[in-house]
Every structure is written in C-alpha cells, then in structure tokens.
N, C-alpha and C positions, 0 to 999 in steps of 0.2 A: 504494500500500500504506500509506504513512504517513498519507494523508488518511483512509483508512478506519479505521486504528487510532486516530487522534486523535478521530475522530467517536465511536468506542466509549468514549473517555475523556471525552467531553463537550465537545470543542473543535470549532468550525467553522473549517475550513481552506480557503483558496483557494490555487491554485498558479500559478506562472509558469515557463515553460521557459527563458527567457532573461533576461539582466540588464535590458534595456529594458522587456520585458513586466512584470517585477516592479516597476519604478519606475512604470510606468503604472498598475498595479494599486493601488499605494500612493496614487497621486494621486487615484484615483477614490473610494476608500473607506478610512477609517482602520482600523487593526488594533491589537490589543493587543500583538502580538509578531511579530517576523520571524525565521524560520529561513532562513539564507542560506548556500548552498554556495559555497565559494571557487571551484570549477571550474564556471563558467557560460559558455555561448556568447555571443558578441558583446560582452559586458562582463563582466569578472571580478567575482567577489564583492567584492574589495577596492574596486574602482571603484564598485560599487553601494553599498557601505557608505559610502564617502566622500560620495556624492551624498545618501544618506539623512541623514547627520549634518549636512549643510549646511542642512537645513531641519527636522529632526525629532529627537526624543530617544526615539523608540519603541525598546523593548528589542530587541536583536539577538543571536541565538545563531548563531555561525559553525560550519559543518561543514567540517572540515579533513582533509587526507590523513593517514593513519596515520603517525606518526613525524615529521611535518613540523612541528617545534616552531617554526620561524621563521614559519610561517603563523599559528600561534596567537598569538605575540607581536605580529606586525604587526597582526593583527585587533584585539587588545585595545588596542594603542596608537592605532589609528584610531577607537576608540569602541565596539567590540563589548562586550556585557555578559558573554558567556560563549562557550565553544567546546566542540565535541564532536568528537573524532577518529573518522574512519571506519576500519573498519566499526563500527557501533554497533547496539544493540538499540532497537526502538521504545519499549520500556519505559524505557530510560535517557533517551531524548529527552524523553519525557513528564515524567520526574522533573526534568530540567533546566528545562523550560518552567515547571513549577509552582514551582520554586525561584525563578526569575527573577521571575515574576508576584507571588509572595508578598512579595518584598522591595521592590516598588514602593510607596512610602509612601502614595500615594493609594488603593491597593487593600487596604492592610493595616489600616485603621482609624486610622492615625496622623493626627492633626489638629493645627492650630495652627502657630505660628511659634516657632522657637528662636533666641534671640540669644546670641552668644558673641563678645566682642570685636568685631572688624569684620565678623563673619560673621552672616548672616541666612539661616536655613533655613526655607523655606515648604514643609512636607511635603505639604500637600494639592495645592499647585501644582507639586510636584516640581521646585522651583527653589532654588538656593543662590546668595547674593550675597556678595561680599567688597568692602568699601568701596564699596557701592552698584553694583558691577559684576557682571553675571551670569557665574558660573563655567562655565556650560554643561556641567554634569556629566551623565554617564550615570547610569542607575538604580543601578548597582553602586557608582560613585564617590560618589553622594549617600548611599547607605546606609553606606558606610565612614565618610564625614565625619560623618554623624549619630551613629554609635557613638562616634567619637572626641570629638565635642563633648559628648555626654552623659557621657563619662568625666571631662571637665573637668581636663585635664592628666595624669590618671592613665593608666598604660599599659594598653592593650588588647592582649591576647595575639594572636599570629598565628592560633592555633587558634580563638579566639572570633570574630575578624574573618572567618575563612574560613567558619565554620559559620553565623554570623548575617548576614553580608553576601552571601556567595556560595552559601550553601545546601548545602555539602558539606564533608567533613572534609579537613584539610590532608594532602597527600601530599608526600614529599620532592622529587619531580620536577615538581610543579605550581608554576609561577611566575606564575600569573594574579594572585594577590594582590599580589605585588611590582609587577607591571605596572600594576595599577589604582592603587596608591599612588603610583607614579612619575607617572602621568598626573595624579593629584590634586595632587601637589606642583607640577607644571608649571603647572597652571591657577591655583593659589593665587599663585604667584610672578608670574604675568601680571597679577593683579588687586590684590594687596596685598603689602606688605613687613612686615606685622605678625603674620602667622601662619605657623608652620612645622610640618610633620609630621616629628617626630623619630623615628629608628630607635632602639629600645632593645635593645641587643645581647643576643641569646639569648632575647628575650622577645616583643617586638612593636613597637607604634607608640604614640606619644602626641603630642598637640598642644602646641605651645609658643606662648605669646602674648608678642609682643615689644612693649614700650612704644613710643609714638611718639617719646619722647626718645631711647631707645636706637637706634631705627630711623633717626633723623635724625643719629646720630653724636654725641649729647650725652654728656658725661662722666658716668660712673656713680659714685654716692656709695659 
C-alpha cells in the first residue's frame, strides 16, 4: 500500500521484508532515503540502523510503536534522522520524507564551504569537520550545526531549529531536537575542545567558541 501511495506522490520505492534483505538491497543500489521499521524479522530495525550508519549517512526515518518513546530516543541516538509512531497516515509519511529530503544540503541548492573557528562545513559534500576530523553527522545534525554556525554565537530558538532543521513545529512532548543536539555535542567533544553548543535557558541553543589559550588552561586576562 505504501509503495503504491509513494508512487502516486512521485517516489520510486523498493521494499524488503527482513533486516538482511534490506541491507542487501542497500548494497546493490543507492537510495535517497530509508524508511525503517523497528519491528523486523531476523534483524531488528535498530541493528539494521547500526549497520547502515557504519558505512552510510543516507537519511533514515524510523517507524516506531505507538507510545514507545524509548524506541524513538534510541533510534535518534543511533543516527536516525526522524521517526514516525504507528499507526500513521501515508500522507504524514510523505510529509516527513519530503521534510527530510529538503533539509539535505546537497539537494536544497546550498553550495560552498562554511568556516567557523575549527569547524568546516562542506554543504555540497554533506560533511562537517572539526579540527580536520570528520564529525560524521546525520543530515539532521548537519542542518542544526549549519543554522547555529550561520547565527555566529547568537541564539537560535528551539522553534526555529525545529521548523528549519526538522521540518515540523515544536510540540511539548517531542524530544527529537534535544536528542539531535545531544548527539551533536557528543560528536563535537570527540573531535575538538574549542566549540560548544550552549543551552540558552527558555530560548534555544547557541555556539560558543573557546580560544585555544582558554582550552589549554591558560590564565585569562
């Protein structure tokens, strides 16, 4: 049913009924986006996602059981770009797919390289480096980092990050933005000690640039 609906919306979809079959399908031909159910035979959706992220940054939307917030958080922490709880309407899935594809820099018309402190964002290549080390960001994390870099230490509100990076409005029960920012922080810490994502209480997030002297523990004047 979903394949037929997606075809009517202009998408060519291929399907796989098990985790291993899906991985084989990905190995045979590249795709623009993966819709991945948590409940799969032979290999769980989480294990399939782990194996995908070992070699690819293809956007992934996870389908999770209704009310299973832990599934959503785990999926996002493992590198999923978005999630959709079941049951859902095909129309909502299409909206999520289009939102994820729109925020991929290489498909949105964004070009060039952005430099900010130790950060280097190559939007066309969908890559971000910190101190010359690949941050290995998902498309959602890269879009969030791009918005923060363009703000240049100014605060970006949670509402703006949600709508511009994740493609939907902020809801009180939706923790996906916080999870993406937490993942981004963890990856930054792994690669550099000169940039921090700061929480601005009651507002949003902002980048903080730490000087090399401060990072090294030198006295501040």
